[in-house]
N, C-alpha and C positions, 0 to 999 in steps of 0.2 A: 655897306650897300645903301644907296640912296633910297629913302622912303618914298613910296608912291602908292596911289589908290586907283582901283578900277571902279568906275561908276557905270552902272547899267542904265541905259535909256530905253525903256520899253516902247515899242511901236506896235501898231495894229498887226503887222505881218512878221516883224522880226525885231531883234534887239540890236542897238548900236551901243558903242562904248566910248567913254571918255577916260583916258589914262592921265593922271596928274602926278607931278612930282614938284620938287622945290624950284625947278627951272621953268615950269610951264605945263603944257598939256599937249596931248595927241588925241585926235579922234580916230577911232577905228570903226568904219562903216557909218552910214548916215541915215538909214531908214528910207522909207518911201518919200516921194515928193511931198512937200508940205510939213515935214517933221523938223525942219531947222529950228523953229521956236522952242521945241522941247529940248534939243541939245543946247541951245543958247541959255535956256533956263538952268540946265544942269551945270553949265560953266559958271553962271552967276552964283548958284547955290554952293559951288566949290570955292567961292571967294576969289574967282578969277575974272579977267576981262576977256572978251573975244580975241583980242590981239595976243593973249597969252598962249593961244593954240598955235603950235609951230608946224604941225603936219596933219593932213587928213589922208589916212590910208584906207583904201578900199580893198577888202579881201577878195572881191570879185565884182563883175560888172552887173549882176542882176539888179533889177529896179528896186527891190526892197532893201538893198544895201547901198546903192549909188544914187537914189532918187533925190536926196537933198544935198548932194555934194556941191553943186553949183552955188546954191544959196549960202552954204556954210563957207565956201571959199570967199564969196563976196563979203560975208559978215566978219570973217576972221583975218582975211589976207593970207591964210595958210595955203601952201601948195597941195595939190591932189596927187597921190602916188598910187600906182597900180602895176601889177606884174606885166611884163612885155607881152605875154601871150593872151592877155585880156584887154590890152590897150586899144586895139583896133575896133573891137566890138563896142567899147565904151565911147570911142570917137563917133562911130556910126549911130549909136543909139537905136531906138526902135524896139521891136519885139524879137524874142528868141524862142526857138522851139524847145521847150522844156521836156526832158526825158525822165519820166517818173521811175522810181526804183521799187515801188510796192503799191498796194491797192489804194491806200489813203491819198498819196500824192496823185494818183490817176484821177481820183474824184476831185481833187483840188485844181487840177490842171486847167479845166475849162475857165475858171475864174482868173487864175494866175497868168494864163496865156495872153490876157488882155493888157497886162501891165507893160508899159513902154519905158525903156531906159532913156533918160534925157541924154542927148548927144553931148558929150563932155570931152574936152581936150585935156588930158592929164598933163601935169607939170613935171612929174618925176616918173620915169620908167624903171621899175625894179627888176633886178636880175634874180636868179634862183635863190641867192642868199644875200642879204644886205644888212650892214650895221646901220640901223635907223638913226642913230645919233648923228650920223653924217648929214642927215636931212632934217635935223631938229626934233626927231622922234625919240622913242624910248624902246630899248631892247633891240632885237634883230628879227628880220623876216626870213621865212623860208617857204619855198613853193611846195604846194600839196595838190597837184592836179587831179582831175577826175570829176569833181562837181562842175567846174569849168576848166578850160585848159590852163589858166593861170591862177587858179585859186591859191591864196597865200595865207599863211598863219604868222602870228607875231609871238615870239618867245620873249617873255619878260624876265628881268634879272632873277626873280625868285623861283623860276622854273614853271610858272603858270603860262598858259597859252591862250591866245585869242584866235579861234579857229574858223571864224566865219561859218560857212556851211559845209566845210570839209567833213564835219561830223554834225549830228543833230541829237537833241535829247528826245526821249520817248514821249509820245502824246500823253500817256497815263503816268509814266515815270520819268519826269522831266530831267532827273539827274543821271539817268541811265544812257550810256553812249549807244547811238544807233548810226547806221550808215546814212549818208545824205539822202534827202527825199528825192532829189533829182541829180542826175549825173550825165555828163557827156560821154564818160567812159567808166563803167562800174568797176572793171578790173583795176584800172589805174586808181580809182577812188579808194579801193580796198588797200592798195599798197600805200597810199597816202595816210590812211587811217593807222596802218602799222607804223609808219614813220612818226606820226604824232605819239603813239604809244611808246615808241623807242626812246623818246625824250623823257619818259617817266615824269610827266607834268604833275605838279601839286594840285592844280585846278585847270579845267578847260572851260573857257567861256565860249558859247556858241550862239549863232543867230536865232535858233529855235530851240526852246527848252533850256536846260542847264541852270547853273554851271554844273558840269559833269563831275561825278565823283571819281577820284583817282583809281580805285580798284576796277571800276567799270571801264575806264580807258585802258588800263593795263591789260584787261582781258582781250582787247583787240589784237594783241600780238599773235593770237591763235588763229586769226582769220586766214 
């Protein structure tokens, strides 16, 4: 198995990830607008050049995950990929109506509703399952709708998963798996959480909190 590393780039609102191996790198999510320098610094700290990034994958279109995609595409030359069911919203940009799933997200909604998605034309439209090596990436993607219609996870070769916001960590217990804070369809989101658990991941990296402990993720099968 090719050795690779997952680097976490903390943002004000969420985490983005840089996955590196001997062949280069893949960015998974980009943080809010203005966070490209933090990712570029992480690339440099990993001993790589911006042009070593071969793919920018967005797990979904929300502004805290797609906000720096345009700047990173310009800096790296890497194509932007997103699932087909989220592509149109990414192209339109603007604001979306977030649907909170519990009390805390309802309190956060007033602030988050002001965030605008930069209108971005994706280069690669992902199907429900994709071998990302075909696009210069690492691992494979699989769709996990519910948070957004096209929310997508990345399964890495060792069984770990980058899940975007299909799951979240607890506010007090960051490594405990929780339902997403917002969902376009909560029932569908619950099914996607079970899909993630069915992969028996070694680790789950999420946009908020985490990384999630394996036993906590395994318990989602009972949902």
